[in-house]
N, C-alpha and C positions, 0 to 999 in steps of 0.2 A: 211382693215387689211393689213399691210405691211409685205412683206416677208423678212426674214433674208438674208444676202449676200449668204450664202450657198444654201438656198432654191431658190433664184432668179437665181442661176447658175445651178440648177438641172433640170433634165428632167425625166419624168416618164419612168419606165422600168419594165421589167419582168425578174426575175432571176430564173433559174431552174438548177437542177443537183441532186447530191446525198449528203445528209447530213453526219454528223460524224458517224451516225449509219447505213449508207448505204441505207437509205430510200430516194426515189425520192421525190423532193419538187418543187413547183412553188410558187414564192412569188413576189408580186408587191413591188416596191421600188422606191426611187428617186436616180437617177444616177448623179454622179459628176465626171467630167473629171479632173484628177489631173496632167497628163502629156501625152505626145504622147504615145498612146497604153496602158495607164493605167487609170483605173476607180476606183471609190470608191462608195460603197453602205452600208447602214445600214440594216441588216437583223435580223429577229427573229430566223431564222434557223442557227444553228452553223455548219460551214463547216470545213474541214480539210485543212491545208496549203498544197499546191501542188496539190490539187484535181481539177477536171475539173468542170467548171460552164458555163452555156450558158446565154447570155444576149441578150434580144430583146427590142429595144426601142418601146415605145407605143405612138402613136399619136391618141388620141381619136377623133380628128376632121377628120381623114382620114379613108376611108373604107378599104384601103389596109393595110396589116400586114407586118411588117418588118421580115426579116429572123433572126433566132438566130445566134449569133456569139460566137465562143468558146474562153474562157478565162481560165487562171490558177489562182488559189487562191494564191496570192503572200504573203499576210499577213492578219492575223485576230487578232483583239484585242477587249477586252470588251468595249462597248460603254459607254459613260456617261449617255445615256438614258437607263433606266431600261429595262432589257430583250432584249436588242439588241446587235449585234456584228458589229463592223466596219470591213468591208471586202474590201481589196485592190485587184483588179483584173488586171492581165497582159494579153494582147492579145496574143493568140496563132496563129501561122502561119503554114500553111500546109507544110509538107516536100516535096521537089522536087524530091528526090531520096530515094528509100527504102534502107534498110540495105543490100540488095542483089545487089545494084547498078543497079536496074531496075527502070526506070521512073515510078512514081506513076500516073502522069498525062500525057496526050498526049503531045508530043513536041510542038505542036502548041500553047498550053496553057502556056508553060514554057517560051517562047520567047516573 
């Protein structure tokens, strides 16, 4: 069986977060990188644009587990596949300074 170009460029992943009804979910999906810091997945779970989602790559051949990485739901559209949503995720980066101008992380980590 040959894979389509999208499937051959995809990696297994696990997406978690809160759906449109604010229920926590975890769903396995195929992850596609579309640009630097942006990913695309097809999910059965409907998410809200702007909401927070966590992405963890899965490597079934490895005993170690990757850590989840925070993403923002940048765009969501109805997929051509029945009962799926195409979700575009944008990587979130931690803030270096809080709103009170106090460092969130130790200075040694910020340099």
